[in-house]
C-alpha positions in Angstrom: -3.0 13.0 10.9 -4.1 10.4 13.5 -4.4 11.4 17.2 -3.9 9.0 20.1 -6.9 9.1 22.5 -6.3 6.0 24.6 -3.7 3.4 25.6 -3.0 0.5 27.8 -0.2 -1.9 28.7 -0.5 -5.3 30.2 2.8 -6.9 31.2 4.1 -9.0 34.1 4.9 -5.6 35.8 1.3 -4.4 35.7 -2.1 -4.4 34.0 -2.3 -0.6 33.3 -0.1 1.9 31.6 0.4 3.7 34.8 1.6 0.6 36.7 4.1 -0.2 34.0 5.3 3.4 33.7 6.0 3.7 37.4 7.8 0.4 37.5 10.1 1.5 34.7 10.6 4.9 36.4 11.8 3.1 39.5 14.2 0.9 37.5 12.3 -2.3 38.0 12.4 -5.2 35.5 10.1 -8.1 34.7 13.1 -10.3 33.5 13.6 -13.5 35.5 16.2 -16.3 35.1 15.0 -19.8 34.6 17.3 -22.9 34.8 14.8 -24.7 32.5 11.1 -24.8 31.9 8.5 -27.2 30.6 9.6 -28.1 27.0 12.8 -25.8 27.2 15.8 -27.9 28.3 18.3 -25.0 28.7 18.7 -21.9 31.0 17.3 -18.6 29.9 16.1 -15.2 31.1 12.8 -13.8 30.0 9.7 -11.8 31.2 6.7 -14.1 31.8 3.3 -13.7 33.4 2.8 -15.7 36.6 0.2 -18.4 36.8 -1.9 -16.1 39.0 -1.7 -13.3 36.4 -2.6 -15.6 33.6 -5.6 -17.0 35.6 -6.7 -13.4 36.3 -6.7 -12.5 32.6 -8.4 -15.6 31.3 -11.5 -14.8 29.3 -14.1 -17.5 28.6 -14.0 -18.9 25.0 -10.7 -17.1 24.3 -7.2 -18.5 24.4 -4.5 -16.9 26.6 -3.2 -14.9 23.7 -6.7 -13.7 22.8 -7.5 -12.9 26.4 -4.4 -10.7 26.7 -5.4 -8.7 23.7 -9.0 -8.4 24.7 -8.3 -7.1 28.2 -5.7 -4.6 27.0 -8.2 -3.3 24.3 -11.0 -3.0 26.8 -8.8 -1.0 29.2 -7.7 1.3 26.5 -11.2 2.2 25.4 -12.8 2.5 28.8 -12.9 6.3 28.6 -14.1 6.2 25.0 -17.2 4.0 24.7 -18.1 5.9 21.5 -15.2 4.2 19.8 -17.3 1.1 19.3 -18.9 2.0 16.0 -19.1 0.9 12.4 -16.3 3.3 11.6 -13.8 1.6 13.9 -11.4 -1.2 12.9 -9.1 -3.5 14.9 -5.5 -3.8 13.7 -3.8 -6.6 15.6 0.0 -6.8 15.6 1.5 -10.2 16.3 4.4 -12.4 15.1 3.1 -15.8 16.2 -0.2 -15.4 17.9 -1.6 -18.7 19.2 1.3 -20.8 18.1 2.0 -21.9 21.7 -1.1 -24.2 21.6 -0.2 -25.7 18.3 1.1 -28.9 19.9 -2.1 -29.3 21.8 -4.5 -28.8 18.9 -3.5 -31.5 16.5 -7.1 -31.9 15.3 -8.0 -28.2 15.1 -5.3 -26.1 13.4 -7.9 -23.3 12.9 -7.4 -22.3 16.5 -3.9 -20.9 15.7 -5.2 -19.0 12.6 -4.3 -15.4 13.4 -7.0 -14.0 11.2 -9.6 -16.1 13.1 -8.1 -15.0 16.4 -8.5 -11.3 15.4 -12.0 -11.9 14.3 -12.9 -13.5 17.7 -11.4 -10.5 19.6 -13.1 -8.0 17.3 -16.5 -9.6 17.6 -16.2 -9.8 21.4 -15.4 -6.1 21.6 -18.4 -5.4 19.4 -16.8 -4.2 16.2 -18.5 -4.8 12.8 -15.6 -4.2 10.5 -13.4 -7.1 9.6 -10.0 -6.9 11.5 -6.5 -6.8 10.1 -3.5 -8.6 11.4 0.0 -7.2 10.8 2.5 -10.0 10.9 5.7 -8.3 9.9 8.1 -9.9 12.4 9.6 -7.6 15.0 8.5 -4.4 13.3 4.8 -5.5 13.4 3.8 -3.0 16.1 5.2 0.1 14.4 4.0 -1.2 11.1 0.5 -1.5 12.6 0.6 2.1 13.9 1.7 3.3 10.4 -1.2 1.4 8.8 -3.7 2.8 11.3 -2.5 6.3 10.6 -2.9 5.8 6.8 -6.4 4.2 7.1 -7.5 7.4 9.0 -5.6 9.8 6.7 -7.2 8.1 3.6 -10.7 8.3 5.2 -11.0 4.5 5.1 -12.2 4.6 8.8 -12.5 7.1 11.6 -10.9 5.1 14.4 -8.4 2.3 14.7 -7.6 0.2 17.7 -4.0 -1.0 17.4 -3.2 -3.9 19.7 0.3 -5.5 19.8 0.4 -8.8 21.6 2.5 -11.9 21.8 3.0 -14.7 24.4 6.0 -16.9 24.9 6.2 -20.6 24.4 8.7 -23.4 23.9 8.1 -22.9 20.1 9.4 -19.3 20.2 12.1 -19.6 22.9 13.7 -22.6 21.3 13.7 -20.9 17.9 15.6 -17.9 19.1 18.0 -20.2 21.0 18.6 -22.1 17.8 19.7 -18.8 16.2 22.1 -18.2 19.1 20.4 -14.9 19.8 19.5 -15.4 23.5 21.4 -14.2 26.5 21.3 -16.3 29.6 21.7 -13.2 31.8 19.8 -9.9 31.6 20.2 -8.1 28.2 22.5 -5.1 27.9 21.4 -2.9 24.9 24.2 -1.1 23.1 26.7 -2.2 25.8 30.1 -3.5 25.1 29.3 -6.6 27.2 26.0 -7.4 25.5 25.5 -11.1 24.7 22.0 -11.3 23.2 18.4 -10.7 23.8 15.8 -11.7 26.4 12.2 -12.5 25.3 9.1 -11.2 26.9 5.3 -11.3 26.7 2.8 -8.4 26.8 -0.2 -6.8 25.3 -0.2 -3.1 24.5 -3.0 -1.0 22.9 -3.2 2.4 21.2 -6.5 4.0 20.2 -6.1 6.3 17.2 -8.8 8.7 16.0 -9.4 11.3 13.2 -10.9 13.5 15.9 -8.0 14.9 18.0 -8.5 16.1 21.5 -6.8 19.0 23.1 -3.3 18.1 24.2 -3.3 14.7 22.7 -0.3 13.0 20.9 -0.3 12.7 17.1 1.5 10.5 14.7 3.3 13.0 12.5 5.2 10.7 10.2 6.4 7.2 9.6 8.0 4.9 7.1 8.8 1.3 6.5 11.9 0.3 4.4 13.6 -3.0 3.6 17.4 -3.6 3.7 17.3 -5.9 0.7 20.2 -7.6 2.4 19.5 -10.8 4.4 16.4 -12.5 5.9 17.9 -12.7 9.4 20.8 -10.3 9.6 20.6 -6.5 9.2 22.5 -4.4 6.7 25.9 -3.5 8.3 25.4 0.1 7.3 21.8 0.1 8.6 20.5 1.0 5.2 16.8 0.2 5.7 16.7 1.8 9.2 18.6 4.9 7.9 16.2 5.3 4.9 13.2 4.8 7.2 14.5 7.5 9.6 15.2 9.9 6.9 11.7 9.7 5.5 10.2 9.9 9.0 12.0 13.0 10.1 11.8 14.8 6.7 11.2 18.5 7.3 11.5 18.1 11.1 13.6 20.3 13.4 15.8 18.1 15.7 15.5 20.8 18.4 12.1 19.4 19.5 13.0 15.6 19.5 13.4 14.5 23.1 14.6 10.9 22.4 15.1 8.2 19.8 13.6 5.1 21.3 15.6 2.4 19.6 14.8 -1.3 19.1 17.9 -2.1 21.2 17.6 -5.9 21.3 21.2 -6.3 22.7 22.2 -8.6 19.9 25.6 -7.8 18.4 24.3 -7.1 14.9 21.1 -5.2 15.7 22.6 -2.6 18.1 25.6 -2.0 15.8 23.3 -1.5 12.8 21.0 0.9 14.7 23.9 2.9 15.8 25.1 3.4 12.2 21.5 4.3 11.1 21.0 6.9 13.9 24.4 8.4 13.2 23.9 8.5 9.4 20.5 10.2 9.9 22.2 13.1 11.8 20.7 12.1 15.2 23.9 11.4 17.1 23.4 14.2 19.6 19.7 13.3 20.3 19.4 11.1 23.5 18.6 7.5 22.6 17.4 4.7 24.8 16.1 1.1 24.7 13.5 -0.6 26.9 14.2 -4.3 26.4 16.0 -4.5 29.8 12.7 -3.9 31.5 10.3 -6.1 29.5 12.5 -8.2 27.2 11.7 -8.4 23.5 7.9 -8.6 23.4 7.9 -9.2 19.6 4.5 -8.1 18.1 3.8 -6.0 21.2 7.2 -4.3 21.3 6.6 -1.4 18.9 3.3 -0.5 20.6 4.4 -1.0 24.2 7.6 1.1 23.7 5.8 3.8 21.9 3.3 4.2 24.8 6.0 4.2 27.5 8.1 6.8 25.6 5.0 8.9 25.0 4.2 9.0 28.7 7.7 9.6 29.8 8.3 12.5 27.5 4.9 14.0 28.5 6.1 13.7 32.1 9.3 15.5 31.2 11.7 12.5 31.5 13.7 10.1 29.4 14.1 6.6 30.7 17.5 5.2 31.1 18.7 2.1 29.2 18.8 -0.6 31.9 22.1 -2.5 32.2 23.9 -0.1 29.8 27.3 1.0 31.1 29.9 1.3 28.3 29.2 1.9 24.6 29.8 -1.1 22.5 28.9 0.1 19.0 30.8 2.0 16.4 28.1 4.4 15.4 28.0 7.7 17.3 24.9 7.5 19.5 24.0 9.2 22.8 22.7 6.3 24.9 21.0 7.3 28.1 22.1 5.1 31.1 19.8 6.8 33.7 16.7 8.9 34.0 17.1 12.3 32.3 15.0 15.4 32.2 13.6 16.9 29.0 11.4 19.8 28.0 10.9 18.6 24.4 7.6 17.3 23.1 8.4 14.9 20.2 10.1 11.5 19.9 11.1 8.9 17.4 10.3 5.2 17.7 12.5 2.9 15.5 12.5 -0.8 15.1 13.9 -3.6 12.9 13.3 -7.2 12.3 13.7 -10.5 10.4 12.9 -10.3 6.7 15.0 -7.1 6.4 12.2 -4.8 7.7 12.8 -1.5 9.4 10.2 1.0 10.6 10.0 4.3 12.4 7.5 6.9 13.5 7.6 10.5 14.7 5.2 11.2 17.5 4.5 14.7 18.8 2.5 16.4 21.5 2.4 19.6 19.6 -0.8 20.4 17.7 -0.1 19.9 14.0 -3.6 20.8 12.8 -6.5 18.8 11.5 -6.8 15.8 9.2 -5.7 16.3 5.6 -7.4 13.5 3.6 -5.1 11.6 1.2 -6.7 10.0 -1.7 -4.6 7.5 -3.6 -5.5 5.2 -6.4 -3.7 2.6 -8.5 -4.1 0.6 -11.6 -3.0 -3.0 -12.2 -0.6 -3.6 -15.0 0.0 -7.4 -14.7 -1.4 -10.3 -12.8 -0.3 -13.9 -12.1 -2.5 -16.6 -10.6 -0.7 -19.7 -9.6 -2.4 -22.7 -7.8 -1.5 -26.3 -7.2 -2.6 -27.2 -10.7 -2.8 -24.0 -12.8 -0.9 -21.0 -13.9 -2.5 -17.9 -15.5 -0.4 -15.0 -16.7 -2.3 -11.8 -17.6 -5.4 -13.9 -18.3 -3.6 -16.5 -20.4 -3.4 -20.1 -19.1 0.0 -21.9 -19.3 0.4 -25.6 -20.1 1.7 -27.5 -17.2 3.1 -31.0 -16.8 3.1 -31.2 -13.0 1.0 -30.2 -10.0 1.5 -29.5 -6.3 5.1 -28.9 -5.0 6.5 -30.6 -8.1 4.9 -27.8 -10.1 6.8 -25.1 -8.1 10.1 -26.8 -8.7 9.4 -27.4 -12.3 8.5 -23.7 -12.8 11.7 -22.7 -11.1 13.8 -24.9 -13.4 11.9 -23.9 -16.5 11.5 -20.1 -16.0 14.1 -19.0 -13.5 16.9 -21.4 -12.6 19.6 -18.9 -11.5 18.8 -18.5 -7.8 19.7 -21.7 -5.9 18.5 -20.3 -2.6 15.1 -21.2 -3.8 15.7 -24.8 -2.6 16.3 -23.6 1.0 13.0 -21.7 1.2 9.9 -22.9 2.9 6.8 -23.7 0.8 5.1 -20.3 1.4 8.2 -18.4 0.3 8.7 -20.7 -2.8 5.1 -20.0 -3.8 5.4 -16.2 -3.4 8.9 -16.3 -5.0 7.9 -18.2 -8.2 4.7 -16.2 -8.7 6.5 -12.9 -8.3 9.3 -13.9 -10.6 6.8 -14.8 -13.3 5.0 -11.5 -12.6 8.2 -9.5 -13.0 9.0 -11.4 -16.2 5.7 -10.3 -17.6 6.6 -6.7 -16.7 9.9 -7.1 -18.6 11.4 -3.8 -17.7 11.5 -1.7 -14.5 13.9 0.6 -12.7 13.0 -0.1 -9.1 16.3 -1.7 -8.0 18.1 0.0 -5.1 15.3 2.5 -4.6 12.4 2.8 -2.2 9.9 3.2 -5.1 8.5 -0.3 -5.1 6.8 -2.0 -2.2 5.6 -5.5 -1.4 2.4 -6.4 0.4 1.2 -10.0 0.7 -1.9 -11.3 2.4 -3.3 -14.7 3.5 -5.3 -16.3 6.3 -3.1 -19.1 7.6 0.3 -17.2 7.9 3.0 -19.9 7.9 1.1 -22.8 9.4 2.6 -25.4 7.2 6.1 -24.4 8.3 5.0 -24.0 11.9 4.0 -27.7 11.9 7.3 -28.7 10.4 9.3 -26.7 13.0 7.2 -28.2 15.8 8.4 -31.6 14.8 12.0 -30.6 15.6 11.2 -29.7 19.3 8.3 -31.9 20.4 10.3 -35.0 21.1 12.4 -34.4 24.3 14.6 -37.4 23.4 15.4 -36.0 20.0 15.3 -32.2 20.7 17.0 -30.4 17.8 15.4 -27.0 17.0 16.0 -26.1 13.3 17.2 -22.4 12.9 16.5 -22.6 9.1 13.0 -23.7 9.7 12.3 -21.3 12.5 13.1 -18.2 10.5 10.5 -19.3 7.9 7.8 -19.5 10.5 7.6 -15.8 10.1 5.3 -15.3 7.0 6.8 -11.9 6.1 10.1 -13.7 5.2 8.7 -14.2 1.7 8.7 -10.4 1.2 12.3 -10.3 2.4 13.3 -13.0 -0.1 11.9 -10.9 -2.9 13.5 -7.7 -1.6 16.9 -9.4 -1.5 16.5 -11.0 -5.0 15.7 -7.7 -6.7 17.4 -5.2 -4.4 14.0 -3.6 -3.5 14.4 -1.1 -0.7 10.8 0.1 -0.3 8.2 -1.0 2.1 7.5 -4.7 2.7 4.6 -6.0 4.7 2.6 -9.2 5.4 -1.0 -9.1 6.5 -3.3 -11.8 7.7 -7.1 -11.5 7.2 -9.9 -13.7 8.4 -10.7 -14.5 4.8 -9.8 -13.4 1.2 -11.2 -9.9 1.2 -10.2 -8.0 -2.0 -11.8 -4.8 -0.8 -9.6 -4.8 2.3 -6.6 -5.7 0.2 -7.3 -2.8 -2.1 -7.6 -0.4 0.8 -4.3 -1.4 2.3 -2.4 -1.2 -0.9 -4.0 2.2 -1.7 -2.8 3.3 1.8 0.8 2.3 1.0 0.8 5.0 -1.7 0.3 7.6 1.1 4.1 7.2 1.2 4.9 9.5 -1.7 8.1 7.6 -2.4 6.2 4.5 -3.2 5.2 4.4 -6.9 4.5 0.6 -7.4 3.5 -2.4 -5.3 3.8 -6.1 -5.8 0.7 -7.2 -3.9 -2.0 -9.8 -3.5 -2.9 -13.1 -1.9 -0.2 -15.8 -1.2 -1.6 -18.8 0.7 0.0 -22.2 1.2 -2.0 -24.8 3.0 -0.3 -27.9 1.9 1.1 -29.5 -1.3 -2.4 -30.0 -2.8 -3.9 -26.7 -1.8 -2.1 -23.4 -2.5 -2.8 -20.1 -4.3 -0.9 -17.0 -5.3 -3.1 -14.3 -6.9 -0.7 -11.4 -7.2 -0.4 -8.2 -9.3 1.6 -5.1 -9.9 -0.2 -2.0 -8.7 1.1 1.3 -10.1 0.1 4.6 -8.5 -2.1 6.8 -10.8 -2.3 10.0 -8.7 
């Protein structure tokens, strides 16, 4: 199992883990109220870096987003220079990366390519392995930690640098406002008076290694599960979060769990859902807290940042209080901490949920659980579909087509599916992944994966949801015609395509979206093999799903079945 040998947090409250830890311990917050800001014509509360902090972090030839990640990583590995080797890989966790500069880069869209950003950061650090970006909405950080653990357990690498990072911009803030998810005042996780979330920006890094050191923390278990319910609303019963928790704590004594660090966004639906999941999992008596009142929702950084802070607090014998929590406002039985508490326990759970129906959790422990047990997993491909702007090949057989481009996707829907009108509301990336997957499952004919965690979904590309990003930008760039589109904004998260499939077929297994610098089938194979480290996963719909524009797209996907 993977051991944590280094960490760092860079946030508006400090540039080291210690500075952030002490700030939270003293009850400080980075949240600030703004009556308006450049490009944002409404009041909001968020956690933002000052201009002086931004200038101090700026790295030559890197964007602000990339500079944040670079400095956090370099601080985390300061005591471990040996980590820079050919057996180390960077796993970046981010929801929107460089999207804040999209409006200023009309002639160079490649600058917001997350895979390219990860490559630049990885090269500057001095790593030779190609990096991986986890872009799985709000659960990206915990998803990245789980992936890192599996890569080490499966002996794909010796060390993994996990960096969660996101910055705020009018693009993101306007999008959450369009969903009516923001609170104008400071957020109040799990409280009866909660009104919504606050956003934040940060970078947080964990260094994981197959070589544990004495007294270091270890990732004991973890799981990712989909609700199969809705792309932007959680299951009322917290089904995915509950299933993830059950898998994570399997065989664990609750007596040693100090705290459940919840996602705790302070939205009505998220906190209610989490309370039901925690209660159903038998964790009602375990103290639970949420840290969004200190940093806001830092998106791709949240899972990593909150894991680090919880790790250091439990090691210091304390559990942080949930800032602004006064009276319980959820129906699930949960033990929310409102102030600093003492603990002598040495394990904790980090849980998180997000758009696309994703839920993830990990169990982290300071107790020595022994050395690495290598997990070797393999799969065989049973069916494959390749769909491009002008071709369709099913298990090696070309189909006759009358249309090309976007008209081809619509024609294939009408001809081969026709019973799922939500197709017409999807963005182009989701339409492409949906059509290719439907044809793939028709080739399979029979399966028994509905309402079980046995089938996962893992899609990859290089450009995330760039086509939809550009479309959403058009709804906010004209101040005289400012009308952010909530339906477009949700689809600017590339993992939504996996959520659409989970909903359509009631798939409750792991769903994930990865961004790579280029189409790397060896890397894709490694990651899908690692998904089978979760023994409940027997089959994966996986492969490449890339939509550039109506004249350039490709889905090359397959069904992978575990063979051992």
